Biotite code that builds the C-alpha atoms (Angstrom):
import biotite.structure as struc

atoms = struc.array([
    struc.Atom([-33.423, -58.951, -11.607], chain_id="A", res_id=1, res_name="UNK", atom_name="CA", element="C"),
    struc.Atom([-30.324, -58.837, -9.203], chain_id="A", res_id=2, res_name="UNK", atom_name="CA", element="C"),
    struc.Atom([-28.468, -55.475, -9.420], chain_id="A", res_id=3, res_name="UNK", atom_name="CA", element="C"),
    struc.Atom([-24.955, -55.961, -10.615], chain_id="A", res_id=4, res_name="UNK", atom_name="CA", element="C"),
    struc.Atom([-22.544, -53.316, -9.293], chain_id="A", res_id=5, res_name="UNK", atom_name="CA", element="C"),
    struc.Atom([-20.456, -51.329, -11.831], chain_id="A", res_id=6, res_name="UNK", atom_name="CA", element="C"),
    struc.Atom([-17.114, -52.715, -12.343], chain_id="A", res_id=7, res_name="UNK", atom_name="CA", element="C"),
    struc.Atom([-14.280, -50.823, -10.893], chain_id="A", res_id=8, res_name="UNK", atom_name="CA", element="C"),
    struc.Atom([-12.267, -50.860, -14.152], chain_id="A", res_id=9, res_name="UNK", atom_name="CA", element="C"),
    struc.Atom([-15.211, -49.109, -15.880], chain_id="A", res_id=10, res_name="UNK", atom_name="CA", element="C"),
    struc.Atom([-15.506, -46.530, -13.238], chain_id="A", res_id=11, res_name="UNK", atom_name="CA", element="C"),
    struc.Atom([-11.632, -45.933, -13.319], chain_id="A", res_id=12, res_name="UNK", atom_name="CA", element="C"),
    struc.Atom([-11.892, -45.689, -17.256], chain_id="A", res_id=13, res_name="UNK", atom_name="CA", element="C"),
    struc.Atom([-14.665, -43.080, -17.017], chain_id="A", res_id=14, res_name="UNK", atom_name="CA", element="C"),
    struc.Atom([-12.546, -41.109, -14.481], chain_id="A", res_id=15, res_name="UNK", atom_name="CA", element="C"),
    struc.Atom([-9.435, -41.096, -16.637], chain_id="A", res_id=16, res_name="UNK", atom_name="CA", element="C"),
    struc.Atom([-11.476, -39.988, -19.654], chain_id="A", res_id=17, res_name="UNK", atom_name="CA", element="C"),
    struc.Atom([-13.156, -37.146, -17.545], chain_id="A", res_id=18, res_name="UNK", atom_name="CA", element="C"),
    struc.Atom([-9.679, -35.864, -16.512], chain_id="A", res_id=19, res_name="UNK", atom_name="CA", element="C"),
    struc.Atom([-8.298, -36.173, -20.136], chain_id="A", res_id=20, res_name="UNK", atom_name="CA", element="C"),
    struc.Atom([-11.166, -34.325, -21.676], chain_id="A", res_id=21, res_name="UNK", atom_name="CA", element="C"),
    struc.Atom([-10.798, -31.471, -18.830], chain_id="A", res_id=22, res_name="UNK", atom_name="CA", element="C"),
    struc.Atom([-6.990, -31.463, -19.735], chain_id="A", res_id=23, res_name="UNK", atom_name="CA", element="C"),
    struc.Atom([-8.012, -30.787, -23.467], chain_id="A", res_id=24, res_name="UNK", atom_name="CA", element="C"),
    struc.Atom([-10.589, -28.092, -22.476], chain_id="A", res_id=25, res_name="UNK", atom_name="CA", element="C"),
    struc.Atom([-7.741, -26.127, -20.730], chain_id="A", res_id=26, res_name="UNK", atom_name="CA", element="C"),
    struc.Atom([-5.330, -26.786, -23.408], chain_id="A", res_id=27, res_name="UNK", atom_name="CA", element="C"),
    struc.Atom([-7.813, -25.532, -26.088], chain_id="A", res_id=28, res_name="UNK", atom_name="CA", element="C"),
    struc.Atom([-8.601, -22.259, -24.187], chain_id="A", res_id=29, res_name="UNK", atom_name="CA", element="C"),
    struc.Atom([-4.961, -21.496, -23.846], chain_id="A", res_id=30, res_name="UNK", atom_name="CA", element="C"),
    struc.Atom([-3.926, -18.431, -25.819], chain_id="A", res_id=31, res_name="UNK", atom_name="CA", element="C"),
    struc.Atom([-1.592, -19.015, -28.818], chain_id="A", res_id=32, res_name="UNK", atom_name="CA", element="C"),
    struc.Atom([1.920, -17.590, -27.972], chain_id="A", res_id=33, res_name="UNK", atom_name="CA", element="C"),
    struc.Atom([3.944, -16.497, -30.945], chain_id="A", res_id=34, res_name="UNK", atom_name="CA", element="C"),
    struc.Atom([7.721, -17.242, -30.493], chain_id="A", res_id=35, res_name="UNK", atom_name="CA", element="C"),
    struc.Atom([9.173, -16.428, -33.858], chain_id="A", res_id=36, res_name="UNK", atom_name="CA", element="C"),
    struc.Atom([7.639, -19.676, -35.566], chain_id="A", res_id=37, res_name="UNK", atom_name="CA", element="C"),
    struc.Atom([4.883, -19.613, -37.964], chain_id="A", res_id=38, res_name="UNK", atom_name="CA", element="C"),
    struc.Atom([2.157, -22.115, -38.663], chain_id="A", res_id=39, res_name="UNK", atom_name="CA", element="C"),
    struc.Atom([1.951, -24.410, -41.719], chain_id="A", res_id=40, res_name="UNK", atom_name="CA", element="C"),
    struc.Atom([0.926, -22.281, -44.596], chain_id="A", res_id=41, res_name="UNK", atom_name="CA", element="C"),
    struc.Atom([-1.761, -25.234, -45.490], chain_id="A", res_id=42, res_name="UNK", atom_name="CA", element="C"),
    struc.Atom([-3.606, -27.771, -43.496], chain_id="A", res_id=43, res_name="UNK", atom_name="CA", element="C"),
    struc.Atom([-2.381, -31.152, -43.427], chain_id="A", res_id=44, res_name="UNK", atom_name="CA", element="C"),
    struc.Atom([-4.477, -34.358, -43.007], chain_id="A", res_id=45, res_name="UNK", atom_name="CA", element="C"),
    struc.Atom([-3.139, -36.219, -40.212], chain_id="A", res_id=46, res_name="UNK", atom_name="CA", element="C"),
    struc.Atom([-4.367, -39.766, -38.758], chain_id="A", res_id=47, res_name="UNK", atom_name="CA", element="C"),
    struc.Atom([-3.856, -40.577, -35.131], chain_id="A", res_id=48, res_name="UNK", atom_name="CA", element="C"),
    struc.Atom([-3.242, -44.457, -34.622], chain_id="A", res_id=49, res_name="UNK", atom_name="CA", element="C"),
    struc.Atom([-3.763, -44.549, -30.604], chain_id="A", res_id=50, res_name="UNK", atom_name="CA", element="C"),
    struc.Atom([-6.061, -41.662, -29.429], chain_id="A", res_id=51, res_name="UNK", atom_name="CA", element="C"),
    struc.Atom([-5.139, -41.869, -25.901], chain_id="A", res_id=52, res_name="UNK", atom_name="CA", element="C"),
    struc.Atom([-3.006, -39.491, -23.794], chain_id="A", res_id=53, res_name="UNK", atom_name="CA", element="C"),
    struc.Atom([-0.197, -38.764, -26.207], chain_id="A", res_id=54, res_name="UNK", atom_name="CA", element="C"),
    struc.Atom([-2.139, -39.156, -29.513], chain_id="A", res_id=55, res_name="UNK", atom_name="CA", element="C"),
    struc.Atom([-5.040, -37.002, -27.963], chain_id="A", res_id=56, res_name="UNK", atom_name="CA", element="C"),
    struc.Atom([-2.976, -34.223, -26.881], chain_id="A", res_id=57, res_name="UNK", atom_name="CA", element="C"),
    struc.Atom([-0.681, -33.931, -29.818], chain_id="A", res_id=58, res_name="UNK", atom_name="CA", element="C"),
    struc.Atom([-3.659, -34.500, -32.031], chain_id="A", res_id=59, res_name="UNK", atom_name="CA", element="C"),
    struc.Atom([-5.615, -31.472, -30.154], chain_id="A", res_id=60, res_name="UNK", atom_name="CA", element="C"),
    struc.Atom([-2.457, -29.374, -30.778], chain_id="A", res_id=61, res_name="UNK", atom_name="CA", element="C"),
    struc.Atom([-2.518, -29.932, -34.397], chain_id="A", res_id=62, res_name="UNK", atom_name="CA", element="C"),
    struc.Atom([-6.269, -29.164, -34.709], chain_id="A", res_id=63, res_name="UNK", atom_name="CA", element="C"),
    struc.Atom([-5.809, -25.949, -32.810], chain_id="A", res_id=64, res_name="UNK", atom_name="CA", element="C"),
    struc.Atom([-2.832, -25.146, -35.476], chain_id="A", res_id=65, res_name="UNK", atom_name="CA", element="C"),
    struc.Atom([-5.421, -25.678, -38.142], chain_id="A", res_id=66, res_name="UNK", atom_name="CA", element="C"),
    struc.Atom([-4.682, -29.219, -39.325], chain_id="A", res_id=67, res_name="UNK", atom_name="CA", element="C"),
    struc.Atom([-7.506, -31.719, -40.069], chain_id="A", res_id=68, res_name="UNK", atom_name="CA", element="C"),
    struc.Atom([-7.068, -34.867, -37.645], chain_id="A", res_id=69, res_name="UNK", atom_name="CA", element="C"),
    struc.Atom([-8.879, -38.118, -37.831], chain_id="A", res_id=70, res_name="UNK", atom_name="CA", element="C"),
    struc.Atom([-8.657, -39.864, -34.237], chain_id="A", res_id=71, res_name="UNK", atom_name="CA", element="C"),
    struc.Atom([-8.843, -43.497, -34.610], chain_id="A", res_id=72, res_name="UNK", atom_name="CA", element="C"),
    struc.Atom([-10.040, -46.269, -32.124], chain_id="A", res_id=73, res_name="UNK", atom_name="CA", element="C"),
    struc.Atom([-11.397, -49.934, -32.301], chain_id="A", res_id=74, res_name="UNK", atom_name="CA", element="C"),
    struc.Atom([-14.461, -48.184, -30.989], chain_id="A", res_id=75, res_name="UNK", atom_name="CA", element="C"),
    struc.Atom([-14.601, -44.931, -32.658], chain_id="A", res_id=76, res_name="UNK", atom_name="CA", element="C"),
    struc.Atom([-17.864, -44.183, -30.789], chain_id="A", res_id=77, res_name="UNK", atom_name="CA", element="C"),
    struc.Atom([-15.866, -43.946, -27.580], chain_id="A", res_id=78, res_name="UNK", atom_name="CA", element="C"),
    struc.Atom([-14.049, -40.909, -29.111], chain_id="A", res_id=79, res_name="UNK", atom_name="CA", element="C"),
    struc.Atom([-17.182, -38.625, -29.022], chain_id="A", res_id=80, res_name="UNK", atom_name="CA", element="C"),
    struc.Atom([-16.225, -36.470, -26.045], chain_id="A", res_id=81, res_name="UNK", atom_name="CA", element="C"),
    struc.Atom([-12.882, -35.925, -27.529], chain_id="A", res_id=82, res_name="UNK", atom_name="CA", element="C"),
    struc.Atom([-14.183, -35.127, -30.982], chain_id="A", res_id=83, res_name="UNK", atom_name="CA", element="C"),
    struc.Atom([-16.950, -32.659, -29.620], chain_id="A", res_id=84, res_name="UNK", atom_name="CA", element="C"),
    struc.Atom([-14.637, -30.715, -27.660], chain_id="A", res_id=85, res_name="UNK", atom_name="CA", element="C"),
    struc.Atom([-12.325, -30.081, -30.815], chain_id="A", res_id=86, res_name="UNK", atom_name="CA", element="C"),
    struc.Atom([-14.724, -28.730, -33.389], chain_id="A", res_id=87, res_name="UNK", atom_name="CA", element="C"),
    struc.Atom([-14.972, -29.291, -37.175], chain_id="A", res_id=88, res_name="UNK", atom_name="CA", element="C"),
    struc.Atom([-11.499, -30.012, -38.049], chain_id="A", res_id=89, res_name="UNK", atom_name="CA", element="C"),
    struc.Atom([-11.466, -33.178, -35.918], chain_id="A", res_id=90, res_name="UNK", atom_name="CA", element="C"),
    struc.Atom([-13.269, -36.410, -36.675], chain_id="A", res_id=91, res_name="UNK", atom_name="CA", element="C"),
    struc.Atom([-13.382, -40.069, -35.308], chain_id="A", res_id=92, res_name="UNK", atom_name="CA", element="C"),
    struc.Atom([-12.878, -43.400, -37.343], chain_id="A", res_id=93, res_name="UNK", atom_name="CA", element="C"),
    struc.Atom([-11.158, -46.713, -37.453], chain_id="A", res_id=94, res_name="UNK", atom_name="CA", element="C"),
    struc.Atom([-7.646, -47.409, -37.752], chain_id="A", res_id=95, res_name="UNK", atom_name="CA", element="C"),
    struc.Atom([-7.809, -48.131, -41.535], chain_id="A", res_id=96, res_name="UNK", atom_name="CA", element="C"),
    struc.Atom([-9.761, -44.852, -41.956], chain_id="A", res_id=97, res_name="UNK", atom_name="CA", element="C"),
    struc.Atom([-7.162, -42.967, -40.125], chain_id="A", res_id=98, res_name="UNK", atom_name="CA", element="C"),
    struc.Atom([-4.405, -44.404, -42.391], chain_id="A", res_id=99, res_name="UNK", atom_name="CA", element="C"),
    struc.Atom([-6.383, -43.760, -45.577], chain_id="A", res_id=100, res_name="UNK", atom_name="CA", element="C"),
    struc.Atom([-7.059, -40.054, -44.372], chain_id="A", res_id=101, res_name="UNK", atom_name="CA", element="C"),
    struc.Atom([-3.828, -38.960, -43.303], chain_id="A", res_id=102, res_name="UNK", atom_name="CA", element="C"),
    struc.Atom([-1.035, -37.453, -45.375], chain_id="A", res_id=103, res_name="UNK", atom_name="CA", element="C"),
    struc.Atom([1.000, -38.121, -42.138], chain_id="A", res_id=104, res_name="UNK", atom_name="CA", element="C"),
    struc.Atom([0.324, -40.561, -39.348], chain_id="A", res_id=105, res_name="UNK", atom_name="CA", element="C"),
    struc.Atom([1.054, -40.475, -35.666], chain_id="A", res_id=106, res_name="UNK", atom_name="CA", element="C"),
    struc.Atom([1.393, -43.866, -33.874], chain_id="A", res_id=107, res_name="UNK", atom_name="CA", element="C"),
    struc.Atom([0.972, -43.680, -30.321], chain_id="A", res_id=108, res_name="UNK", atom_name="CA", element="C"),
    struc.Atom([0.118, -47.237, -29.075], chain_id="A", res_id=109, res_name="UNK", atom_name="CA", element="C"),
    struc.Atom([1.787, -49.819, -26.792], chain_id="A", res_id=110, res_name="UNK", atom_name="CA", element="C"),
    struc.Atom([4.811, -50.807, -28.650], chain_id="A", res_id=111, res_name="UNK", atom_name="CA", element="C"),
    struc.Atom([3.606, -54.670, -28.295], chain_id="A", res_id=112, res_name="UNK", atom_name="CA", element="C"),
    struc.Atom([0.843, -53.759, -30.841], chain_id="A", res_id=113, res_name="UNK", atom_name="CA", element="C"),
    struc.Atom([3.451, -52.849, -33.668], chain_id="A", res_id=114, res_name="UNK", atom_name="CA", element="C"),
    struc.Atom([3.818, -56.226, -35.068], chain_id="A", res_id=115, res_name="UNK", atom_name="CA", element="C"),
    struc.Atom([0.093, -56.464, -35.601], chain_id="A", res_id=116, res_name="UNK", atom_name="CA", element="C"),
    struc.Atom([-0.445, -53.108, -36.926], chain_id="A", res_id=117, res_name="UNK", atom_name="CA", element="C"),
    struc.Atom([2.323, -53.790, -39.549], chain_id="A", res_id=118, res_name="UNK", atom_name="CA", element="C"),
    struc.Atom([0.809, -57.075, -40.405], chain_id="A", res_id=119, res_name="UNK", atom_name="CA", element="C"),
    struc.Atom([-2.815, -55.913, -40.776], chain_id="A", res_id=120, res_name="UNK", atom_name="CA", element="C"),
    struc.Atom([-2.315, -52.534, -42.295], chain_id="A", res_id=121, res_name="UNK", atom_name="CA", element="C"),
    struc.Atom([0.765, -53.111, -44.500], chain_id="A", res_id=122, res_name="UNK", atom_name="CA", element="C"),
    struc.Atom([-0.850, -51.879, -47.638], chain_id="A", res_id=123, res_name="UNK", atom_name="CA", element="C"),
    struc.Atom([-2.119, -48.636, -45.946], chain_id="A", res_id=124, res_name="UNK", atom_name="CA", element="C"),
    struc.Atom([1.148, -47.872, -44.360], chain_id="A", res_id=125, res_name="UNK", atom_name="CA", element="C"),
    struc.Atom([3.145, -48.279, -47.469], chain_id="A", res_id=126, res_name="UNK", atom_name="CA", element="C"),
    struc.Atom([4.829, -45.032, -48.441], chain_id="A", res_id=127, res_name="UNK", atom_name="CA", element="C"),
    struc.Atom([3.191, -43.011, -45.347], chain_id="A", res_id=128, res_name="UNK", atom_name="CA", element="C"),
    struc.Atom([5.111, -40.383, -43.220], chain_id="A", res_id=129, res_name="UNK", atom_name="CA", element="C"),
    struc.Atom([4.684, -41.881, -39.617], chain_id="A", res_id=130, res_name="UNK", atom_name="CA", element="C"),
    struc.Atom([5.740, -40.085, -36.521], chain_id="A", res_id=131, res_name="UNK", atom_name="CA", element="C"),
    struc.Atom([6.506, -42.956, -34.206], chain_id="A", res_id=132, res_name="UNK", atom_name="CA", element="C"),
    struc.Atom([5.947, -42.077, -30.644], chain_id="A", res_id=133, res_name="UNK", atom_name="CA", element="C"),
    struc.Atom([5.957, -45.680, -29.046], chain_id="A", res_id=134, res_name="UNK", atom_name="CA", element="C"),
    struc.Atom([8.127, -46.809, -26.338], chain_id="A", res_id=135, res_name="UNK", atom_name="CA", element="C"),
    struc.Atom([9.147, -50.476, -25.716], chain_id="A", res_id=136, res_name="UNK", atom_name="CA", element="C"),
    struc.Atom([8.340, -51.185, -22.086], chain_id="A", res_id=137, res_name="UNK", atom_name="CA", element="C"),
    struc.Atom([9.466, -54.569, -20.723], chain_id="A", res_id=138, res_name="UNK", atom_name="CA", element="C"),
    struc.Atom([6.709, -55.021, -18.191], chain_id="A", res_id=139, res_name="UNK", atom_name="CA", element="C"),
    struc.Atom([3.920, -54.142, -20.839], chain_id="A", res_id=140, res_name="UNK", atom_name="CA", element="C"),
    struc.Atom([5.525, -54.895, -24.007], chain_id="A", res_id=141, res_name="UNK", atom_name="CA", element="C"),
    struc.Atom([7.442, -58.116, -23.559], chain_id="A", res_id=142, res_name="UNK", atom_name="CA", element="C"),
    struc.Atom([9.721, -59.797, -25.903], chain_id="A", res_id=143, res_name="UNK", atom_name="CA", element="C"),
    struc.Atom([9.769, -56.931, -28.536], chain_id="A", res_id=144, res_name="UNK", atom_name="CA", element="C"),
    struc.Atom([11.272, -54.800, -25.820], chain_id="A", res_id=145, res_name="UNK", atom_name="CA", element="C"),
    struc.Atom([14.393, -57.061, -25.529], chain_id="A", res_id=146, res_name="UNK", atom_name="CA", element="C"),
    struc.Atom([14.483, -56.798, -29.417], chain_id="A", res_id=147, res_name="UNK", atom_name="CA", element="C"),
    struc.Atom([14.279, -53.039, -29.324], chain_id="A", res_id=148, res_name="UNK", atom_name="CA", element="C"),
    struc.Atom([17.063, -52.968, -26.991], chain_id="A", res_id=149, res_name="UNK", atom_name="CA", element="C"),
    struc.Atom([19.211, -54.955, -29.002], chain_id="A", res_id=150, res_name="UNK", atom_name="CA", element="C"),
    struc.Atom([18.419, -53.742, -32.395], chain_id="A", res_id=151, res_name="UNK", atom_name="CA", element="C"),
    struc.Atom([17.709, -50.181, -31.453], chain_id="A", res_id=152, res_name="UNK", atom_name="CA", element="C"),
    struc.Atom([14.039, -48.687, -31.244], chain_id="A", res_id=153, res_name="UNK", atom_name="CA", element="C"),
    struc.Atom([14.266, -47.151, -34.751], chain_id="A", res_id=154, res_name="UNK", atom_name="CA", element="C"),
    struc.Atom([15.356, -50.255, -36.611], chain_id="A", res_id=155, res_name="UNK", atom_name="CA", element="C"),
    struc.Atom([12.586, -52.189, -34.619], chain_id="A", res_id=156, res_name="UNK", atom_name="CA", element="C"),
    struc.Atom([10.025, -49.860, -35.843], chain_id="A", res_id=157, res_name="UNK", atom_name="CA", element="C"),
    struc.Atom([11.279, -50.129, -39.195], chain_id="A", res_id=158, res_name="UNK", atom_name="CA", element="C"),
    struc.Atom([11.225, -53.881, -39.067], chain_id="A", res_id=159, res_name="UNK", atom_name="CA", element="C"),
    struc.Atom([7.627, -54.082, -38.227], chain_id="A", res_id=160, res_name="UNK", atom_name="CA", element="C"),
    struc.Atom([6.478, -51.101, -40.253], chain_id="A", res_id=161, res_name="UNK", atom_name="CA", element="C"),
    struc.Atom([8.663, -51.873, -43.333], chain_id="A", res_id=162, res_name="UNK", atom_name="CA", element="C"),
    struc.Atom([7.392, -49.755, -45.918], chain_id="A", res_id=163, res_name="UNK", atom_name="CA", element="C"),
    struc.Atom([6.436, -46.861, -43.732], chain_id="A", res_id=164, res_name="UNK", atom_name="CA", element="C"),
    struc.Atom([8.665, -43.530, -43.893], chain_id="A", res_id=165, res_name="UNK", atom_name="CA", element="C"),
    struc.Atom([9.197, -43.429, -40.166], chain_id="A", res_id=166, res_name="UNK", atom_name="CA", element="C"),
    struc.Atom([10.242, -40.548, -37.918], chain_id="A", res_id=167, res_name="UNK", atom_name="CA", element="C"),
    struc.Atom([10.702, -41.141, -34.337], chain_id="A", res_id=168, res_name="UNK", atom_name="CA", element="C"),
    struc.Atom([8.990, -38.293, -32.441], chain_id="A", res_id=169, res_name="UNK", atom_name="CA", element="C"),
    struc.Atom([7.030, -37.457, -29.200], chain_id="A", res_id=170, res_name="UNK", atom_name="CA", element="C"),
    struc.Atom([8.227, -40.370, -27.360], chain_id="A", res_id=171, res_name="UNK", atom_name="CA", element="C"),
    struc.Atom([10.289, -38.498, -24.693], chain_id="A", res_id=172, res_name="UNK", atom_name="CA", element="C"),
    struc.Atom([7.738, -36.883, -22.399], chain_id="A", res_id=173, res_name="UNK", atom_name="CA", element="C"),
    struc.Atom([4.264, -37.472, -21.018], chain_id="A", res_id=174, res_name="UNK", atom_name="CA", element="C"),
    struc.Atom([1.222, -35.980, -22.146], chain_id="A", res_id=175, res_name="UNK", atom_name="CA", element="C"),
    struc.Atom([0.893, -33.381, -19.196], chain_id="A", res_id=176, res_name="UNK", atom_name="CA", element="C"),
    struc.Atom([4.449, -32.073, -19.967], chain_id="A", res_id=177, res_name="UNK", atom_name="CA", element="C"),
    struc.Atom([3.510, -31.699, -23.659], chain_id="A", res_id=178, res_name="UNK", atom_name="CA", element="C"),
    struc.Atom([0.185, -29.886, -22.817], chain_id="A", res_id=179, res_name="UNK", atom_name="CA", element="C"),
    struc.Atom([1.753, -27.532, -20.360], chain_id="A", res_id=180, res_name="UNK", atom_name="CA", element="C"),
    struc.Atom([4.840, -26.591, -22.547], chain_id="A", res_id=181, res_name="UNK", atom_name="CA", element="C"),
    struc.Atom([3.126, -26.437, -25.980], chain_id="A", res_id=182, res_name="UNK", atom_name="CA", element="C"),
    struc.Atom([3.726, -22.835, -27.481], chain_id="A", res_id=183, res_name="UNK", atom_name="CA", element="C"),
    struc.Atom([5.277, -21.485, -24.260], chain_id="A", res_id=184, res_name="UNK", atom_name="CA", element="C"),
    struc.Atom([6.646, -17.944, -24.018], chain_id="A", res_id=185, res_name="UNK", atom_name="CA", element="C"),
    struc.Atom([10.246, -17.532, -24.809], chain_id="A", res_id=186, res_name="UNK", atom_name="CA", element="C"),
    struc.Atom([12.285, -20.366, -26.202], chain_id="A", res_id=187, res_name="UNK", atom_name="CA", element="C"),
    struc.Atom([10.109, -23.334, -27.022], chain_id="A", res_id=188, res_name="UNK", atom_name="CA", element="C"),
    struc.Atom([10.700, -26.880, -25.597], chain_id="A", res_id=189, res_name="UNK", atom_name="CA", element="C"),
    struc.Atom([12.579, -29.013, -27.936], chain_id="A", res_id=190, res_name="UNK", atom_name="CA", element="C"),
    struc.Atom([11.313, -32.461, -29.284], chain_id="A", res_id=191, res_name="UNK", atom_name="CA", element="C"),
    struc.Atom([13.961, -34.818, -30.633], chain_id="A", res_id=192, res_name="UNK", atom_name="CA", element="C"),
    struc.Atom([13.235, -36.485, -33.935], chain_id="A", res_id=193, res_name="UNK", atom_name="CA", element="C"),
    struc.Atom([15.244, -39.122, -36.072], chain_id="A", res_id=194, res_name="UNK", atom_name="CA", element="C"),
    struc.Atom([14.626, -40.635, -39.362], chain_id="A", res_id=195, res_name="UNK", atom_name="CA", element="C"),
    struc.Atom([16.143, -41.915, -42.588], chain_id="A", res_id=196, res_name="UNK", atom_name="CA", element="C"),
    struc.Atom([13.737, -40.197, -45.070], chain_id="A", res_id=197, res_name="UNK", atom_name="CA", element="C"),
    struc.Atom([14.703, -36.459, -45.765], chain_id="A", res_id=198, res_name="UNK", atom_name="CA", element="C"),
    struc.Atom([11.255, -35.366, -46.865], chain_id="A", res_id=199, res_name="UNK", atom_name="CA", element="C"),
    struc.Atom([9.624, -37.224, -43.951], chain_id="A", res_id=200, res_name="UNK", atom_name="CA", element="C"),
    struc.Atom([11.926, -35.353, -41.594], chain_id="A", res_id=201, res_name="UNK", atom_name="CA", element="C"),
    struc.Atom([10.858, -32.110, -42.934], chain_id="A", res_id=202, res_name="UNK", atom_name="CA", element="C"),
    struc.Atom([7.136, -32.949, -42.754], chain_id="A", res_id=203, res_name="UNK", atom_name="CA", element="C"),
    struc.Atom([7.664, -33.946, -39.022], chain_id="A", res_id=204, res_name="UNK", atom_name="CA", element="C"),
    struc.Atom([9.662, -30.975, -38.263], chain_id="A", res_id=205, res_name="UNK", atom_name="CA", element="C"),
    struc.Atom([6.947, -28.684, -39.310], chain_id="A", res_id=206, res_name="UNK", atom_name="CA", element="C"),
    struc.Atom([4.483, -30.673, -37.624], chain_id="A", res_id=207, res_name="UNK", atom_name="CA", element="C"),
    struc.Atom([6.516, -30.560, -34.445], chain_id="A", res_id=208, res_name="UNK", atom_name="CA", element="C"),
    struc.Atom([6.481, -26.721, -34.677], chain_id="A", res_id=209, res_name="UNK", atom_name="CA", element="C"),
    struc.Atom([3.002, -26.562, -35.360], chain_id="A", res_id=210, res_name="UNK", atom_name="CA", element="C"),
    struc.Atom([2.099, -28.561, -32.171], chain_id="A", res_id=211, res_name="UNK", atom_name="CA", element="C"),
    struc.Atom([4.151, -25.705, -30.195], chain_id="A", res_id=212, res_name="UNK", atom_name="CA", element="C"),
    struc.Atom([7.596, -27.184, -29.915], chain_id="A", res_id=213, res_name="UNK", atom_name="CA", element="C"),
    struc.Atom([11.163, -26.749, -31.668], chain_id="A", res_id=214, res_name="UNK", atom_name="CA", element="C"),
    struc.Atom([12.315, -30.123, -33.661], chain_id="A", res_id=215, res_name="UNK", atom_name="CA", element="C"),
    struc.Atom([15.749, -31.147, -33.115], chain_id="A", res_id=216, res_name="UNK", atom_name="CA", element="C"),
    struc.Atom([16.824, -33.513, -35.653], chain_id="A", res_id=217, res_name="UNK", atom_name="CA", element="C"),
    struc.Atom([19.316, -36.050, -33.902], chain_id="A", res_id=218, res_name="UNK", atom_name="CA", element="C"),
    struc.Atom([20.029, -38.170, -36.909], chain_id="A", res_id=219, res_name="UNK", atom_name="CA", element="C"),
    struc.Atom([19.155, -41.364, -38.697], chain_id="A", res_id=220, res_name="UNK", atom_name="CA", element="C"),
    struc.Atom([16.735, -43.947, -37.279], chain_id="A", res_id=221, res_name="UNK", atom_name="CA", element="C"),
    struc.Atom([19.752, -45.597, -35.709], chain_id="A", res_id=222, res_name="UNK", atom_name="CA", element="C"),
    struc.Atom([20.251, -42.539, -33.648], chain_id="A", res_id=223, res_name="UNK", atom_name="CA", element="C"),
    struc.Atom([16.862, -42.728, -32.149], chain_id="A", res_id=224, res_name="UNK", atom_name="CA", element="C"),
    struc.Atom([18.439, -44.724, -29.367], chain_id="A", res_id=225, res_name="UNK", atom_name="CA", element="C"),
    struc.Atom([19.718, -41.485, -27.943], chain_id="A", res_id=226, res_name="UNK", atom_name="CA", element="C"),
    struc.Atom([16.308, -40.652, -27.001], chain_id="A", res_id=227, res_name="UNK", atom_name="CA", element="C"),
    struc.Atom([14.642, -43.814, -26.434], chain_id="A", res_id=228, res_name="UNK", atom_name="CA", element="C"),
    struc.Atom([13.633, -44.779, -22.825], chain_id="A", res_id=229, res_name="UNK", atom_name="CA", element="C"),
    struc.Atom([16.999, -44.831, -20.731], chain_id="A", res_id=230, res_name="UNK", atom_name="CA", element="C"),
    struc.Atom([18.766, -42.871, -23.298], chain_id="A", res_id=231, res_name="UNK", atom_name="CA", element="C"),
    struc.Atom([20.702, -39.644, -22.463], chain_id="A", res_id=232, res_name="UNK", atom_name="CA", element="C"),
    struc.Atom([18.230, -37.386, -24.472], chain_id="A", res_id=233, res_name="UNK", atom_name="CA", element="C"),
    struc.Atom([15.035, -39.065, -23.005], chain_id="A", res_id=234, res_name="UNK", atom_name="CA", element="C"),
    struc.Atom([12.782, -37.139, -20.766], chain_id="A", res_id=235, res_name="UNK", atom_name="CA", element="C"),
    struc.Atom([14.654, -33.652, -21.319], chain_id="A", res_id=236, res_name="UNK", atom_name="CA", element="C"),
    struc.Atom([12.576, -30.559, -20.631], chain_id="A", res_id=237, res_name="UNK", atom_name="CA", element="C"),
    struc.Atom([15.021, -28.358, -22.401], chain_id="A", res_id=238, res_name="UNK", atom_name="CA", element="C"),
    struc.Atom([15.260, -26.074, -25.170], chain_id="A", res_id=239, res_name="UNK", atom_name="CA", element="C"),
    struc.Atom([16.509, -26.813, -28.821], chain_id="A", res_id=240, res_name="UNK", atom_name="CA", element="C"),
    struc.Atom([19.849, -25.011, -28.058], chain_id="A", res_id=241, res_name="UNK", atom_name="CA", element="C"),
    struc.Atom([20.266, -26.897, -24.937], chain_id="A", res_id=242, res_name="UNK", atom_name="CA", element="C"),
    struc.Atom([19.632, -30.263, -26.600], chain_id="A", res_id=243, res_name="UNK", atom_name="CA", element="C"),
    struc.Atom([21.910, -29.507, -29.418], chain_id="A", res_id=244, res_name="UNK", atom_name="CA", element="C"),
    struc.Atom([24.741, -28.700, -26.928], chain_id="A", res_id=245, res_name="UNK", atom_name="CA", element="C"),
    struc.Atom([23.989, -31.934, -25.330], chain_id="A", res_id=246, res_name="UNK", atom_name="CA", element="C"),
    struc.Atom([23.861, -33.836, -28.720], chain_id="A", res_id=247, res_name="UNK", atom_name="CA", element="C"),
    struc.Atom([27.439, -32.506, -29.655], chain_id="A", res_id=248, res_name="UNK", atom_name="CA", element="C"),
    struc.Atom([28.760, -33.870, -26.418], chain_id="A", res_id=249, res_name="UNK", atom_name="CA", element="C"),
    struc.Atom([27.553, -37.207, -27.152], chain_id="A", res_id=250, res_name="UNK", atom_name="CA", element="C"),
    struc.Atom([28.731, -37.442, -30.608], chain_id="A", res_id=251, res_name="UNK", atom_name="CA", element="C"),
])
């Protein structure tokens, strides 16, 4: 039988997974730093839709804070290395299982997948608090990126996930920056959030704190454009105090 060389894409995927697993190991072994914020008094069940760089990193921070997290994938068996490194509070499952499991949901998938997710899981998403970390990237996501630019990213997410209680969060910085700055000494790094549901904003704010950051409520979903890609608050590695100063200048 002829020998077929291993596809380059498979080798690259394995390398990325190994690097990501190494990052999570470093993240997991970092000491907790207390900076005036307390962890949630009770564990929250969180479902992760999209267990890649952002979903994996933020989910790991929540596990470390004591939350139960179900990381999902179309192929849950591919998450074994991630789950094994996080302990008993982490588990893997399908998207539907994550949505059923979570009291709160983090969506961290390419934005072009939102219409299909909204269609396939409309029943499970109804009434759920959803932290929406997606960015609409024209080169990757196509037409929906133009729609997000015209309607605003918050309104577009609400359109395709119509019954979810959406809070825009964790979309402004890459996973390496999040891992590096979580629970840092001194003033914590700010995470801007926006939403129309007061209770969802309260829950999301606490989850941002539990991940090791300070939440800054920018306003309604419409105001999420301020920290969408290309917005004035996007990509800012600053404190909550500094972000609030910048926000006042924009209002």
